[in-house]
C-alpha positions as CSV (number, residue, x, y, z in Angstrom):
1,M,156.2,142.5,141.2
2,L,159.4,141.0,139.8
3,T,159.4,137.7,138.0
4,P,160.9,134.7,139.7
5,A,163.9,134.9,137.3
6,E,164.5,138.5,138.3
7,L,164.3,137.6,142.0
8,V,166.8,134.8,141.4
9,G,169.2,137.3,139.8
10,L,168.7,139.7,142.8
11,I,169.4,136.9,145.3
12,E,172.6,136.0,143.4
13,A,173.7,139.6,143.4
14,V,172.9,139.8,147.2
15,A,175.1,136.7,147.7
16,Q,177.9,138.9,146.2
17,R,177.0,141.6,148.7
18,D,175.4,144.0,146.2
19,Q,173.5,146.5,148.4
20,A,171.5,148.0,145.5
21,A,170.2,144.5,144.6
22,F,169.4,143.9,148.3
23,E,167.4,147.2,148.4
24,R,165.5,146.2,145.2
25,L,164.8,142.7,146.6
26,Y,163.6,144.2,149.9
27,G,161.3,146.7,148.0
28,A,159.9,143.9,145.8
29,T,159.2,141.4,148.6
30,R,158.7,143.2,151.9
31,A,154.9,143.6,151.6
32,K,154.4,139.9,150.9
33,L,156.7,138.7,153.7
34,Y,155.3,141.2,156.1
35,G,151.8,140.0,155.4
36,I,152.8,136.4,156.1
37,V,154.5,137.3,159.4
38,L,151.7,139.6,160.5
39,R,149.1,136.8,159.9
40,I,151.1,134.5,162.1
41,L,152.0,136.9,164.9
42,R,149.0,139.3,164.8
43,R,151.2,142.1,166.3
44,Q,152.8,144.8,164.2
45,D,155.7,145.4,166.5
46,L,156.7,141.7,166.5
47,A,156.1,141.4,162.8
48,E,158.4,144.4,162.0
49,E,161.1,142.9,164.2
50,V,160.8,139.5,162.5
51,I,160.9,141.1,159.1
52,Q,164.2,142.8,160.1
53,E,165.6,139.5,161.2
54,T,164.3,137.8,158.1
55,Y,166.2,140.2,155.8
56,V,169.4,139.9,157.8
57,K,169.2,136.2,157.3
58,I,168.4,136.6,153.6
59,W,171.5,138.9,153.4
60,N,173.7,136.3,155.2
61,S,172.2,133.2,153.5
62,A,171.8,134.4,149.9
63,G,174.7,132.3,148.8
64,Q,172.9,129.1,150.0
65,F,169.8,129.7,147.9
66,N,169.3,127.1,145.2
67,P,166.7,128.0,142.6
68,T,166.3,124.3,141.6
69,L,164.9,123.5,145.0
70,S,162.4,126.3,145.4
71,S,161.2,129.6,144.0
72,P,162.9,132.7,145.5
73,I,159.7,133.9,147.2
74,T,159.1,130.5,148.7
75,W,162.6,130.4,150.1
76,M,162.2,133.9,151.6
77,A,158.7,133.2,152.9
78,S,160.0,130.1,154.6
79,I,162.7,132.1,156.4
80,A,160.1,134.6,157.5
81,R,157.4,132.0,158.4
82,N,159.9,129.9,160.4
83,R,161.1,132.9,162.4
84,A,157.5,134.0,163.1
85,I,156.6,130.5,164.3
86,D,159.6,130.5,166.6
87,I,158.3,133.7,168.1
88,V,154.8,132.2,168.6
89,R,156.3,129.1,170.3
90,K,158.4,131.2,172.7
91,K,155.7,133.8,173.4
92,T,154.7,133.4,177.0
93,E,152.0,136.2,177.1
94,A,149.4,133.9,175.5
95,S,150.2,130.3,174.8
96,L,148.5,128.4,172.0
97,E,147.0,126.0,174.4
98,E,145.2,128.9,176.1
99,E,143.8,130.3,172.9
100,P,143.1,127.2,170.6
101,K,140.4,128.9,168.7
102,A,142.7,131.8,167.6
103,M,144.9,129.3,165.8
104,E,142.0,127.6,164.1
105,V,140.9,130.6,162.1
106,A,141.3,129.6,158.5
107,A,138.7,131.4,156.5
108,E,137.2,129.6,153.6
109,S,137.1,132.8,151.6
110,P,138.2,136.4,152.2
111,D,135.7,139.1,152.8
112,P,134.3,140.9,149.7
113,L,136.5,144.0,150.1
114,A,139.6,142.0,150.3
115,R,138.6,139.9,147.3
116,R,138.4,143.0,145.2
117,E,141.9,144.0,146.1
118,M,143.5,140.6,145.3
119,T,146.1,140.3,142.7
120,E,145.6,137.9,139.8
121,E,148.4,135.7,141.3
122,L,146.5,135.4,144.6
123,K,143.2,134.6,142.8
124,R,144.9,131.8,140.8
125,L,146.5,130.4,144.0
126,L,143.1,130.4,145.8
127,E,141.5,128.8,142.9
128,C,144.1,126.0,143.0
129,I,143.7,125.6,146.7
130,G,139.9,125.4,146.1
131,R,140.5,122.3,143.9
132,L,141.9,120.3,146.8
133,E,139.8,118.1,149.0
134,P,138.2,120.1,151.9
135,D,140.5,118.5,154.5
136,R,143.6,119.2,152.4
137,Q,142.4,122.8,151.9
138,R,142.2,123.2,155.6
139,L,145.5,121.5,156.2
140,V,147.3,123.8,153.7
141,L,145.6,127.0,155.1
142,L,146.4,126.1,158.7
143,A,150.0,125.3,157.8
144,Y,150.9,128.1,155.5
145,Y,148.4,130.8,156.4
146,N,148.1,130.3,160.1
147,G,151.6,128.9,160.7
148,W,150.7,125.7,162.4
149,S,153.6,123.2,162.9
150,R,153.4,119.7,161.6
151,E,153.0,118.5,165.1
152,Q,150.0,120.7,165.7
153,L,148.5,119.6,162.4
154,A,149.1,115.9,163.3
155,E,147.2,116.4,166.5
156,K,144.4,118.3,164.9
157,F,143.9,115.8,162.1
158,A,144.6,112.8,164.3
159,A,147.3,111.5,162.1
160,P,151.1,110.7,162.4
161,V,153.4,113.7,161.7
162,N,154.9,111.8,158.7
163,T,151.5,111.4,157.2
164,V,150.8,115.1,157.6
165,K,154.1,115.9,156.0
166,T,153.1,113.7,153.0
167,W,149.7,115.3,152.8
168,L,151.2,118.7,152.8
169,R,153.8,117.7,150.2
170,R,151.2,116.2,147.9
171,S,148.9,119.2,148.3
172,M,151.7,121.6,147.4
173,L,152.6,119.5,144.4
174,D,148.9,119.6,143.3
175,I,148.9,123.4,143.8
176,R,152.1,123.9,141.9
177,Q,150.8,121.7,139.0
178,C,147.6,123.7,138.9
179,L,149.6,127.0,138.8
180,G,151.8,125.6,136.0
181,L,155.0,125.8,138.0
């Protein structure tokens, strides 16, 4: 895995239409972005399509990336996550209202086999999420792991959307501080 500084350099090169930098960026980040999208969509065919669209958008928007606002992987993950959520919202085969339990799956801990295969970075992230209050843990997992919108979270937690937005922001600040970012 490349460092955030290396990823920033690659995105800057991509903004200058450097195809080799784009290939390197793709190789370094595809697995992570694909995992995010697949968790949201739960269909490989749709996930692959969204990944293609994500990298086209990264290619076209690289000049707009600002490393002072977010880390490179966060910026790219947001693009992928937002596109996947758009697909979920438009999907007519199975609406979220028909399968509410499917969207509530936010495991408290991964299965033992998955835990053995975790990277140190993921272990640190899970440790930091574990330090949050239980409601905030669930909120963060539903938002970023399951792809719930703020409106869905507001309904689930019986709170105004702006309050949910504040809770998410504060939780993410706590996680970033825990990670030393």
